[in-house]
C-alpha positions in Angstrom: 100.6 104.9 133.2 97.2 103.4 133.5 96.6 99.6 133.4 93.9 98.9 130.8 90.9 96.7 131.3 92.8 94.0 129.4 95.6 94.1 131.9 93.3 94.1 134.9 91.3 91.2 133.5 94.5 89.3 132.7 95.5 89.6 136.4 92.0 88.7 137.6 92.0 85.6 135.3 95.3 84.3 136.5 94.5 84.9 140.1 91.2 83.1 139.6 92.9 80.1 138.1 95.5 80.1 140.9 92.8 80.2 143.6 90.6 77.5 142.0 93.1 75.0 140.5 93.1 71.8 142.7 96.3 70.4 141.2 94.4 68.0 139.0 91.3 69.4 137.3 91.8 72.2 134.8 89.9 75.4 135.4 87.2 76.0 132.8 86.7 79.3 131.0 82.9 79.2 131.9 83.7 79.0 135.6 86.2 81.9 135.4 83.6 83.9 133.4 80.9 83.3 136.1 83.2 84.1 139.0 84.8 87.2 137.5 81.9 88.6 135.6 83.9 88.7 132.3 82.2 87.7 129.1 83.4 84.4 127.7 84.2 86.1 124.4 86.5 88.7 126.0 87.9 86.1 128.4 88.9 84.0 125.3 91.0 87.0 124.1 92.6 87.4 127.4 93.4 83.7 127.9 94.8 83.6 124.3 97.3 86.3 125.3 98.2 84.4 128.5 98.7 81.1 126.5 100.9 83.0 124.0 102.8 84.6 127.0 103.6 81.1 128.2 101.7 81.2 131.5 98.8 78.8 130.6 98.2 75.7 128.6 94.9 74.5 127.3 93.4 71.1 128.1 90.7 70.1 125.6 87.6 68.0 126.2 84.5 68.0 128.3 86.5 68.4 131.5 89.0 70.7 129.8 90.2 74.1 130.8 93.4 75.8 131.7 96.5 75.0 133.8 99.7 76.9 134.6 102.8 76.0 132.7 105.0 77.0 135.6 104.6 77.7 139.3 102.9 80.9 140.3 105.9 82.0 142.3 107.9 82.2 139.0 105.4 84.4 137.1 106.2 88.1 137.6 103.3 90.6 137.5 105.4 92.5 134.9 105.4 89.6 132.6 101.6 89.2 132.8 101.0 92.9 132.2 103.5 93.0 129.3 101.8 90.0 127.6 98.4 91.7 128.1 99.3 95.4 127.5 102.7 95.6 125.8 104.8 98.4 127.2 103.9 100.0 130.5 106.1 103.0 129.8 104.5 106.3 130.8 105.4 108.0 127.5 106.4 106.6 124.1 109.9 108.0 124.1 111.0 105.7 126.9 109.3 102.6 125.6 112.1 102.0 123.1 109.5 101.7 120.2 110.1 105.1 118.7 112.7 107.8 118.6 112.1 111.5 119.3 114.1 114.1 117.5 114.0 116.2 120.7 115.2 113.5 123.1 118.8 114.7 123.2 117.7 118.1 124.6 114.5 117.1 126.4 114.6 118.2 130.0 111.6 115.9 130.8 113.2 112.7 129.5 115.1 111.9 132.8 111.9 112.2 134.7 110.0 110.0 132.3 112.9 107.5 132.5 112.8 107.4 136.3 109.0 106.9 136.3 109.5 104.0 133.8 112.2 102.4 135.9 110.0 102.7 139.1 107.1 101.0 137.4 109.3 98.3 136.0 110.9 97.7 139.5 107.5 97.3 141.2 105.8 95.1 138.7 108.8 92.8 138.4 109.4 92.6 142.2 106.1 90.7 142.8 104.8 87.4 141.5 101.4 85.9 140.9 102.0 83.9 144.1 102.5 87.1 146.0 99.2 88.5 144.8 97.2 85.3 145.5 98.7 85.0 149.0 98.3 88.6 150.0 102.1 89.2 150.2 102.3 92.7 148.8 
């Protein structure tokens, strides 16, 4: 399993917002772009996924930007990566999105399943709050 650029940028974006939100003023996409070195165009795509994932809401206007829809200690890393990446399964046969005609006799499947479970356990053990506050 390799986390793509999209997944890494999603984490970076949410960490940036968490670190720079003062509790009142939304964090602008321009500020995030400048701090993170991510183009505004690509950041718009990432933020759109995070809004659809239910982590952020948009505030319009000259002083607009983005706010969290819930506390960072309730946002699991696995949720963020799932919204950005989709499945983190190491191989397609354990992702549940396809079936393999050889799965009943596949000696590798139990190994792939264990890897998938380990990944799931780690990314769902930690929250955005844990990342921001160096608690991993």
